[in-house]
VEXDREN-2710 file (C-alpha; in Angstrom, 1 decimal):
% VEXDREN-2710
k/r/px/py/pz
1/UNK/-22.2/-4.6/-6.7
2/UNK/-21.2/-6.7/-3.9
3/UNK/-24.0/-9.1/-4.9
4/UNK/-23.2/-9.5/-8.7
5/UNK/-19.3/-9.6/-7.8
6/UNK/-19.8/-12.7/-5.6
7/UNK/-21.2/-14.5/-9.1
8/UNK/-18.0/-14.3/-11.1
9/UNK/-14.9/-16.1/-11.1
10/UNK/-11.8/-14.1/-10.2
11/UNK/-10.1/-13.7/-13.8
12/UNK/-13.3/-12.9/-15.2
13/UNK/-14.2/-10.1/-12.4
14/UNK/-10.9/-8.5/-12.9
15/UNK/-11.0/-8.5/-16.5
16/UNK/-14.3/-6.7/-16.2
17/UNK/-12.4/-3.9/-15.1
18/UNK/-10.5/-3.3/-18.2
19/UNK/-13.3/-0.5/-19.2
20/UNK/-12.0/1.3/-16.5
21/UNK/-8.3/1.6/-17.9
22/UNK/-9.7/1.7/-21.5
23/UNK/-11.6/5.1/-20.7
24/UNK/-8.8/6.4/-18.2
25/UNK/-6.0/6.2/-20.4
26/UNK/-6.8/5.5/-24.0
27/UNK/-10.0/7.5/-24.3
28/UNK/-9.7/10.4/-21.8
29/UNK/-6.2/10.3/-21.4
30/UNK/-6.6/11.5/-17.7
31/UNK/-3.4/11.9/-16.1
32/UNK/-1.4/10.2/-19.0
33/UNK/1.0/13.0/-19.2
34/UNK/1.8/12.7/-15.5
35/UNK/2.3/8.7/-15.5
36/UNK/4.6/9.2/-18.7
37/UNK/6.7/12.0/-16.8
38/UNK/7.0/9.9/-13.9
39/UNK/8.1/7.1/-15.5
40/UNK/10.8/9.4/-17.2
41/UNK/12.0/10.2/-13.7
42/UNK/12.1/6.7/-12.4
43/UNK/13.3/5.1/-15.6
44/UNK/15.0/7.6/-17.7
45/UNK/17.2/4.8/-19.4
46/UNK/13.8/3.1/-20.7
47/UNK/12.7/3.5/-24.4
48/UNK/9.5/5.5/-24.7
49/UNK/7.6/2.6/-26.0
50/UNK/8.3/0.7/-22.7
51/UNK/7.5/3.5/-20.6
52/UNK/4.0/3.7/-22.4
53/UNK/3.7/-0.1/-22.1
54/UNK/4.2/0.0/-18.4
55/UNK/2.3/3.3/-17.8
56/UNK/-0.9/2.0/-19.7
57/UNK/-0.7/-1.5/-17.9
58/UNK/-0.5/0.1/-14.4
59/UNK/-3.5/2.2/-15.1
60/UNK/-5.6/-1.1/-16.1
61/UNK/-4.3/-2.6/-13.1
62/UNK/-6.1/0.1/-11.2
63/UNK/-9.4/-0.7/-13.3
64/UNK/-8.9/-4.6/-12.6
65/UNK/-8.7/-3.6/-8.6
66/UNK/-11.8/-1.6/-8.7
67/UNK/-13.6/-4.4/-10.4
68/UNK/-12.5/-6.5/-7.6
69/UNK/-13.3/-4.0/-4.7
70/UNK/-16.9/-4.9/-4.4
71/UNK/-15.8/-8.7/-4.0
72/UNK/-14.1/-8.0/-0.6
73/UNK/-17.4/-9.0/1.4
74/UNK/-17.6/-12.3/-0.3
75/UNK/-14.0/-13.4/0.7
76/UNK/-13.9/-16.9/2.7
77/UNK/-11.0/-18.6/3.8
78/UNK/-11.7/-21.5/1.0
79/UNK/-11.4/-18.6/-1.7
80/UNK/-8.2/-17.5/0.1
81/UNK/-6.5/-20.8/-0.1
82/UNK/-7.4/-21.1/-3.8
83/UNK/-6.4/-17.6/-5.0
84/UNK/-4.1/-15.9/-2.6
85/UNK/-0.3/-17.1/-2.3
86/UNK/1.3/-15.9/0.8
87/UNK/5.2/-15.4/0.9
88/UNK/7.1/-15.0/4.1
89/UNK/4.2/-15.4/6.8
90/UNK/6.8/-16.8/8.9
91/UNK/8.1/-13.0/9.1
92/UNK/4.6/-12.1/10.8
93/UNK/4.7/-15.2/13.2
94/UNK/8.0/-13.7/14.2
95/UNK/7.3/-10.5/14.6
96/UNK/4.1/-11.6/16.6
97/UNK/6.3/-13.7/18.9
98/UNK/8.1/-10.5/20.1
99/UNK/4.7/-9.1/21.3
100/UNK/5.2/-5.5/20.6
101/UNK/2.8/-5.5/17.9
102/UNK/4.5/-4.7/14.4
103/UNK/4.5/-2.0/11.3
104/UNK/3.7/-2.8/7.8
105/UNK/5.6/-0.8/5.5
106/UNK/3.6/-0.7/2.3
107/UNK/2.5/1.1/-1.2
108/UNK/0.0/1.3/-3.8
109/UNK/0.9/-2.0/-5.8
110/UNK/-1.3/-4.9/-6.2
111/UNK/-4.7/-5.2/-4.6
112/UNK/-3.8/-3.9/-1.2
113/UNK/-7.3/-3.8/0.2
114/UNK/-8.2/-7.7/-1.0
115/UNK/-4.6/-8.6/0.7
116/UNK/-5.2/-6.8/3.8
117/UNK/-8.6/-8.5/4.4
118/UNK/-7.1/-11.9/3.3
119/UNK/-4.6/-11.4/6.2
120/UNK/-7.2/-10.5/8.7
121/UNK/-9.1/-13.7/7.6
122/UNK/-5.6/-15.5/8.4
123/UNK/-5.8/-14.5/11.9
124/UNK/-3.5/-11.4/12.1
125/UNK/-5.3/-8.5/13.5
126/UNK/-4.6/-5.2/11.0
127/UNK/-5.1/-1.5/10.9
128/UNK/-4.6/0.7/8.1
129/UNK/-3.6/4.1/8.8
130/UNK/-5.5/6.0/6.1
131/UNK/-7.4/9.6/5.3
132/UNK/-11.4/9.3/5.9
133/UNK/-13.9/10.8/3.8
134/UNK/-15.6/14.2/5.2
135/UNK/-19.1/12.9/3.8
136/UNK/-20.1/10.5/6.4
137/UNK/-22.8/8.4/4.4
138/UNK/-20.1/8.0/1.6
139/UNK/-17.2/7.3/4.4
140/UNK/-19.5/4.5/6.1
141/UNK/-20.2/2.8/2.8
142/UNK/-16.7/2.7/1.6
143/UNK/-15.1/1.6/4.6
144/UNK/-17.7/-1.0/5.2
145/UNK/-17.0/-2.6/1.9
146/UNK/-13.1/-1.9/2.2
147/UNK/-13.0/-3.5/5.7
148/UNK/-15.9/-6.1/5.4
149/UNK/-13.4/-9.2/6.4
150/UNK/-12.1/-7.8/9.4
151/UNK/-9.7/-5.1/8.5
152/UNK/-9.6/-1.8/10.7
153/UNK/-8.8/1.7/10.2
154/UNK/-7.1/4.6/12.1
155/UNK/-7.7/8.1/10.6
156/UNK/-4.3/9.4/9.6
157/UNK/-5.1/13.0/10.6
158/UNK/-7.7/12.1/13.5
159/UNK/-7.0/13.9/17.0
160/UNK/-6.6/10.5/18.8
161/UNK/-4.8/8.6/16.1
162/UNK/-1.4/8.2/18.1
163/UNK/-3.4/6.7/21.2
164/UNK/-5.1/4.6/18.5
165/UNK/-2.2/3.3/17.0
166/UNK/-0.2/2.7/20.5
167/UNK/-3.4/0.6/21.9
168/UNK/-3.5/-1.5/18.6
169/UNK/0.4/-2.4/19.2
170/UNK/-0.4/-3.3/22.5
171/UNK/-3.1/-6.0/21.3
172/UNK/-0.1/-7.2/19.3
173/UNK/-2.0/-6.0/15.9
174/UNK/-0.2/-4.9/12.5
175/UNK/-0.5/-1.4/11.5
176/UNK/-0.2/-0.6/8.0
177/UNK/1.6/2.8/6.9
178/UNK/1.4/3.4/3.0
179/UNK/4.3/5.9/2.5
180/UNK/4.3/5.9/-1.4
181/UNK/2.4/8.8/-1.8
182/UNK/3.7/12.8/-1.6
183/UNK/3.3/14.4/1.9
184/UNK/4.1/18.1/2.5
185/UNK/4.5/20.0/5.8
186/UNK/3.5/19.6/8.6
187/UNK/3.2/15.7/7.9
188/UNK/6.0/15.2/5.7
189/UNK/9.7/15.5/5.7
190/UNK/12.2/16.3/2.6
191/UNK/13.6/13.0/1.1
192/UNK/14.2/11.4/-2.2
193/UNK/12.6/8.7/-4.1
194/UNK/14.3/7.1/-7.2
195/UNK/16.8/9.9/-6.7
196/UNK/14.7/12.9/-7.3
197/UNK/13.5/15.3/-4.4
198/UNK/10.1/14.8/-2.8
199/UNK/8.1/14.9/0.6
200/UNK/7.3/11.5/2.6
201/UNK/5.3/11.2/5.6
202/UNK/7.3/10.5/8.6
203/UNK/4.7/9.1/11.0
204/UNK/6.0/5.7/10.8
205/UNK/9.5/6.7/11.4
206/UNK/8.5/8.7/14.6
207/UNK/6.4/5.6/16.2
208/UNK/9.3/3.1/15.1
209/UNK/11.6/5.0/16.9
210/UNK/9.3/5.5/19.7
211/UNK/8.3/1.9/20.1
212/UNK/11.0/-0.2/18.9
213/UNK/8.2/-2.1/17.2
214/UNK/9.5/-4.4/14.1
215/UNK/8.8/-2.7/10.7
216/UNK/8.0/-5.4/8.1
217/UNK/7.9/-4.4/4.3
218/UNK/4.7/-5.7/2.7
219/UNK/3.5/-5.9/-0.9
220/UNK/1.0/-7.7/-3.2
221/UNK/1.2/-8.3/-6.9
222/UNK/-0.7/-10.2/-9.4
223/UNK/1.1/-13.3/-10.2
224/UNK/1.6/-15.1/-13.7
225/UNK/-0.4/-17.7/-12.4
226/UNK/-3.6/-15.2/-11.6
227/UNK/-3.2/-15.3/-8.1
228/UNK/-3.0/-12.6/-5.9
229/UNK/0.7/-12.8/-4.2
230/UNK/1.1/-11.4/-0.6
231/UNK/4.7/-10.9/0.0
232/UNK/6.0/-10.1/3.8
233/UNK/9.7/-9.5/4.1
234/UNK/11.8/-9.8/6.7
235/UNK/11.5/-7.1/9.5
236/UNK/14.1/-4.1/8.5
237/UNK/17.3/-3.0/10.8
238/UNK/16.0/0.1/11.9
239/UNK/18.4/0.2/14.8
240/UNK/21.3/1.1/12.2
241/UNK/19.8/4.4/11.7
242/UNK/19.0/5.7/15.2
243/UNK/21.2/8.2/16.5
244/UNK/21.3/10.8/19.3
245/UNK/19.6/13.3/17.2
246/UNK/16.0/12.6/16.7
247/UNK/15.3/14.6/13.7
248/UNK/18.3/13.0/12.0
249/UNK/17.2/9.6/13.1
250/UNK/13.4/10.2/11.6
251/UNK/15.0/11.5/8.5
252/UNK/17.4/8.5/8.1
253/UNK/14.4/6.0/8.9
254/UNK/12.0/7.9/6.5
255/UNK/14.5/7.7/3.6
256/UNK/15.4/4.0/4.3
257/UNK/11.7/3.2/4.1
258/UNK/11.5/5.3/0.5
259/UNK/14.8/3.2/-0.5
260/UNK/12.8/-0.1/0.3
261/UNK/9.6/1.0/-1.6
262/UNK/11.6/1.9/-4.6
263/UNK/13.1/-1.6/-4.5
264/UNK/9.7/-3.0/-4.4
265/UNK/8.5/-0.8/-7.3
266/UNK/11.3/-1.9/-9.5
267/UNK/10.1/-5.2/-9.2
268/UNK/6.7/-4.9/-10.6
269/UNK/6.5/-1.3/-12.0
270/UNK/3.6/-2.3/-14.0
271/UNK/1.6/-2.8/-10.9
272/UNK/2.6/0.6/-9.1
273/UNK/0.1/3.6/-9.0
274/UNK/2.2/6.0/-11.7
275/UNK/-1.0/8.1/-11.7
276/UNK/0.2/10.0/-8.4
277/UNK/2.0/13.0/-8.4
278/UNK/4.9/11.7/-6.4
279/UNK/7.5/14.3/-7.0
280/UNK/5.6/17.4/-6.3
281/UNK/8.1/20.3/-4.6
282/UNK/8.4/20.0/-1.0
283/UNK/7.0/22.6/1.0
END
């Protein structure tokens, strides 16, 4: 797959993944009801036709991203120069100048795996906080492709993850926290997303409060120019949410992160992962 992926231009490679979206949404209808219900929650004012169109396109986007996954080991600086547009890279440089490391607040929108490897190739050391697979051979295979161009990974539920995160910050690295998925207890906290109750992981709020390292919202999207856009926003003003009550501070920070992610989803709803059960009852 890696070899054959390297033979095709990006536009053709991405379109080759259309069969995934076709089978998933149009033929099998897997989680179609969840997709449309989620859109009812987030955009109740939209007509049914628009929700269907956006939901269908979001599933097709997953297919496009899957087809591009095996191309990651073939990424070169020359390829990045032709196919990736960085918006706000100066915000990374500002954060790097502080010498505290940085946190990236992100979500499942666009092709995050390809974007993170492009960031690593551009010179910013980067770690993604993620779950690992229990089957070792599959875990080794998956992450060897996923991080082939320099991205490193920290097990979200590993026994030493706090130590690894702090160690990475000391190296002035960037740590990616993906917070758009539901998280129940003990790792989640009750919050709202698009105005509806849900649970969100509070780890980023905990580390941001402890280290005072800057939190930069970052996301990717496929532009009309058929290029991958990597958007890095200025560091969030997290100090405004800090109080003497530690638990309230964590809640305020986590909710502010959700509000920012909602703002980003509204910009590119057709490229967000609507198939996820984001609004499960928090417990």
